C-alpha positions in Angstrom: -12.2 -27.0 216.1 -11.0 -25.6 212.7 -10.0 -22.2 214.1 -6.9 -20.8 212.5 -6.6 -23.9 210.3 -4.6 -23.1 207.1 -6.0 -25.4 204.5 -3.9 -26.8 201.6 -6.1 -27.4 198.6 -5.8 -28.9 195.1 -7.8 -28.4 191.9 -10.6 -31.0 191.6 -10.0 -31.2 187.8 -6.3 -31.7 187.4 -5.3 -32.4 191.1 -2.5 -29.7 191.0 -1.9 -27.6 194.0 -3.7 -24.2 194.1 -1.5 -22.8 196.9 0.4 -19.6 196.1 3.7 -19.0 198.1 4.2 -15.5 196.7 1.0 -13.8 197.6 -0.1 -14.2 201.2 -3.5 -13.4 202.7 -4.0 -13.4 206.5 -0.2 -14.0 206.8 -0.6 -17.5 205.2 -0.1 -19.0 201.7 -3.2 -18.1 199.6 -5.4 -20.1 197.2 -4.9 -18.8 193.7 -7.6 -19.0 191.0 -8.7 -17.3 187.8 -12.0 -15.5 188.2 -14.7 -14.2 185.8 -17.5 -12.1 187.4 -19.8 -9.4 186.0 -18.2 -9.7 182.6 -14.7 -9.1 183.9 -11.8 -11.6 184.0 -8.8 -11.6 186.3 -7.2 -13.5 189.2 -8.0 -13.9 192.8 -6.1 -15.1 195.9 -8.3 -16.4 198.6 -7.4 -16.8 202.3 -6.5 -20.4 203.1 -7.6 -19.8 206.7 -10.9 -21.8 207.2 -13.6 -19.3 208.1 -11.8 -16.2 206.8 -13.4 -14.3 203.9 -10.4 -12.1 203.0 -9.0 -12.1 199.5 -6.9 -10.1 197.0 -8.1 -9.6 193.4 -7.5 -7.4 190.4 -11.2 -7.2 189.4 -13.9 -5.2 191.0 -16.8 -7.3 192.4 -20.2 -6.2 193.4 -22.1 -7.9 196.2 -24.5 -10.7 195.1 -22.7 -11.3 191.7 -21.9 -14.9 191.0 -18.3 -15.7 190.0 -16.9 -18.4 187.8 -13.6 -19.9 189.0 -11.1 -21.7 186.9 -7.8 -23.5 187.7 -4.7 -21.5 186.8 -3.0 -24.7 185.6 -5.6 -26.5 183.5 -8.2 -23.8 183.0 -10.8 -26.3 184.1 -14.0 -24.8 185.6 -14.2 -25.4 189.4 -17.8 -26.0 190.2 -20.0 -28.5 192.1 -23.4 -30.1 191.3 -24.8 -28.9 194.6 -26.0 -25.4 195.3 -25.5 -23.1 198.3 -28.0 -23.8 201.1 -28.1 -20.1 201.9 -28.5 -18.4 198.5 -28.8 -21.2 195.9 -25.7 -20.2 193.9 -23.3 -22.9 192.7 -20.8 -24.2 195.2 -17.0 -24.2 194.4 -15.2 -27.3 195.7 -11.5 -27.8 196.4 -9.8 -31.1 197.3 -7.9 -31.1 200.6 -4.4 -32.5 200.8 -5.5 -34.4 204.0 -8.4 -36.0 202.2 -11.9 -34.7 201.6 -13.0 -31.3 200.3 -13.9 -27.8 201.3 -16.6 -25.9 199.4 -17.3 -22.2 199.2 -20.2 -20.3 197.7 -19.7 -18.6 194.3 -21.8 -15.6 195.2 -19.8 -12.6 196.3 -20.8 -11.7 199.8 -22.3 -15.0 200.8 -20.4 -16.7 203.6 -21.7 -20.2 203.4 -19.0 -22.8 203.3 -18.5 -26.4 204.4 -15.7 -28.9 204.9 -16.0 -32.7 204.5 -13.3 -35.3 205.4 -12.9 -38.7 203.7 -11.9 -40.2 207.0 -12.4 -37.9 210.1 -10.1 -39.8 212.4 -7.2 -39.7 209.8 -7.8 -36.0 209.1 -7.9 -35.1 212.8 -4.6 -37.0 213.4 -3.0 -35.1 210.5 -4.4 -31.8 211.8 -2.8 -32.2 215.2 0.5 -33.5 213.8 0.9 -30.8 211.3 -0.8 -27.8 212.8 -0.9 -28.4 216.6 -3.6 -26.5 218.5 -3.1 -23.0 217.0 -2.9 -23.0 213.2 0.5 -23.9 211.8 2.0 -23.3 215.2 4.7 -25.9 215.0 6.0 -24.6 211.7 6.3 -21.1 212.9 7.8 -22.1 216.2 10.6 -24.0 214.5 11.5 -20.9 212.6 11.7 -18.8 215.7 13.6 -21.4 217.7 16.3 -21.6 215.0 17.3 -18.0 215.7 19.9 -17.4 218.4 18.3 -15.5 221.3 20.5 -13.2 223.3 19.6 -13.5 226.9 19.7 -10.6 229.3 19.8 -11.8 233.0 18.1 -8.6 234.1 15.1 -9.0 231.9 12.2 -11.4 232.0 11.7 -13.1 228.7 8.3 -13.9 227.3 9.1 -16.6 224.9 7.6 -17.2 221.4 4.6 -19.5 221.6 3.5 -18.2 225.1 -0.2 -18.0 225.4 -1.0 -14.4 226.1 -3.8 -13.8 228.6 -5.3 -10.6 227.1 -7.6 -8.1 228.7 -9.3 -4.8 227.8 -7.3 -1.9 229.3 -10.5 0.0 229.9 -13.0 -2.5 231.4 -10.4 -5.2 232.4 -12.5 -8.0 230.9 -10.8 -10.9 229.1 -10.4 -10.6 225.3 -9.9 -14.4 225.0 -12.9 -16.2 223.6 -12.8 -19.9 222.4 -8.9 -19.8 222.6 -8.8 -16.8 220.3 -7.9 -13.1 220.9 -11.1 -11.5 219.8 -11.4 -7.8 219.0 -14.2 -5.7 217.6 -13.4 -3.7 214.4 -14.9 -1.0 212.3 -13.9 -0.8 208.7 -16.8 0.8 206.9 -19.0 -1.6 208.9 -18.7 -3.4 212.3 -17.2 -6.8 212.5 -14.7 -8.9 214.5 -11.1 -10.0 214.1 -9.7 -13.1 215.7 -6.0 -13.2 216.3 -3.8 -16.1 217.5 -3.2 -15.5 221.3 0.3 -17.1 221.0 3.2 -14.7 220.9 4.8 -14.5 217.5 2.2 -16.7 215.8 0.5 -14.2 213.4 -2.5 -16.2 212.2 -5.8 -14.2 212.0 -9.2 -14.3 210.5 -12.0 -11.7 210.4 -15.7 -11.4 209.7 -15.1 -8.5 207.3 -12.9 -8.3 204.2 -9.8 -6.6 205.3 -7.5 -5.5 202.4 -3.8 -6.5 202.8 -1.4 -3.7 203.7 -4.2 -1.3 204.8 -4.9 0.1 208.2 -8.0 -1.0 210.0 -10.4 1.9 210.7 -10.9 1.2 214.4 -10.3 -1.6 216.9 -12.4 -1.8 220.0 -13.1 -4.0 223.0 -16.1 -6.3 222.2 -17.4 -5.9 225.8 -17.4 -2.1 226.4 -16.9 -0.8 222.8 -14.1 1.5 223.9 -11.5 2.2 221.2 -8.1 0.6 221.7 -6.3 2.9 219.3 -3.3 4.7 220.8 -1.0 7.6 219.9 2.0 5.2 219.9 3.0 4.4 216.3 4.2 1.1 214.8 8.0 0.8 215.0 8.1 -0.6 211.4 5.5 1.2 209.3 4.4 4.1 211.6 0.8 3.1 211.5 -1.4 3.6 214.5 -1.3 0.9 217.2 -3.9 -0.7 219.4 -3.2 -1.3 223.1 -4.4 -4.4 225.0 -3.3 -5.6 228.5 -1.5 -8.9 228.8 -0.6 -10.8 231.9 3.0 -11.4 232.8 3.6 -13.1 236.2 2.8 -10.4 238.7 1.3 -7.6 236.6 -0.5 -6.5 233.5 1.6 -5.1 230.6 0.6 -2.6 228.0 1.0 -4.6 224.8 0.8 -2.8 221.4 -0.1 -4.3 218.0 0.1 -2.6 214.6 -3.3 -1.8 213.0 -2.0 -2.3 209.5 -3.1 -5.7 208.0 0.0 -7.8 207.4 2.4 -5.9 209.6 3.9 -8.1 212.3 5.2 -5.4 214.6 4.3 -5.6 218.3 5.9 -4.1 221.4 5.6 -3.0 225.0 5.3 0.4 226.7 8.5 2.3 227.6 7.9 1.6 231.3 8.0 -2.2 230.7 10.9 -2.0 228.3 13.7 -2.3 230.9 12.2 -5.2 232.8 10.7 -7.5 230.1 11.6 -8.6 226.6 9.4 -10.2 224.0 11.3 -13.0 222.3 11.7 -12.4 218.5 9.8 -9.1 218.7 10.5 -6.7 215.8 10.8 -3.9 218.4 14.2 -5.1 219.7 
């Protein structure tokens, strides 16, 4: 139930916010910390999406090394008395704005984490009020609805926030799993990326670390393993695109997404351009 939840966290030492508005990871505000690992010191910005392992850092980190995290405000060491249940490294706790805490493992490469709420009923109520059912859906929808949309009576409009029923263009099987748009990726190793299936809601998480502003190696259907990469280029950054099929009333549309992490471009095929418009698309 925490899919696409963007957490807001505070330092457990000084209680100041650790959220960074300037550097975004997975298209959301990141969690900024100082880090010391392998004898090197620097800074790191962690993804605030629960279950995502993406980050940006200015230090090189080898797998299995244990990191020490400190608060950028008070320089206090952020650590817990409990150890990771998977690898026995110290856990790193953060206080949640909604009450409770989330903890991550301090060992690079270990994916163990847990979230605990002070009062589950209060936390769930706050989750639905603030985030809706698809990440910070309400916040992003307010921004898109504030823009004036020019209506063309000859075109069908797929509005922002529409749930896109997505299918593989090869085997025609659904790409929606647990209310997420799931795709297989290869970026040095195989993994999965989960995208928000709501039009113009750009939240994502992945099982691999995907560097910001870099093109993903390959994107495939998780059923048939066929590549979804197309010759069509992104209309903003000219990166390769991946094609999926989405349902729109009476037919399936060729829907293209940019393969560069962080780029929000998406569009339709030329044959659908004259009949259908995507509200707020960067293509128009």
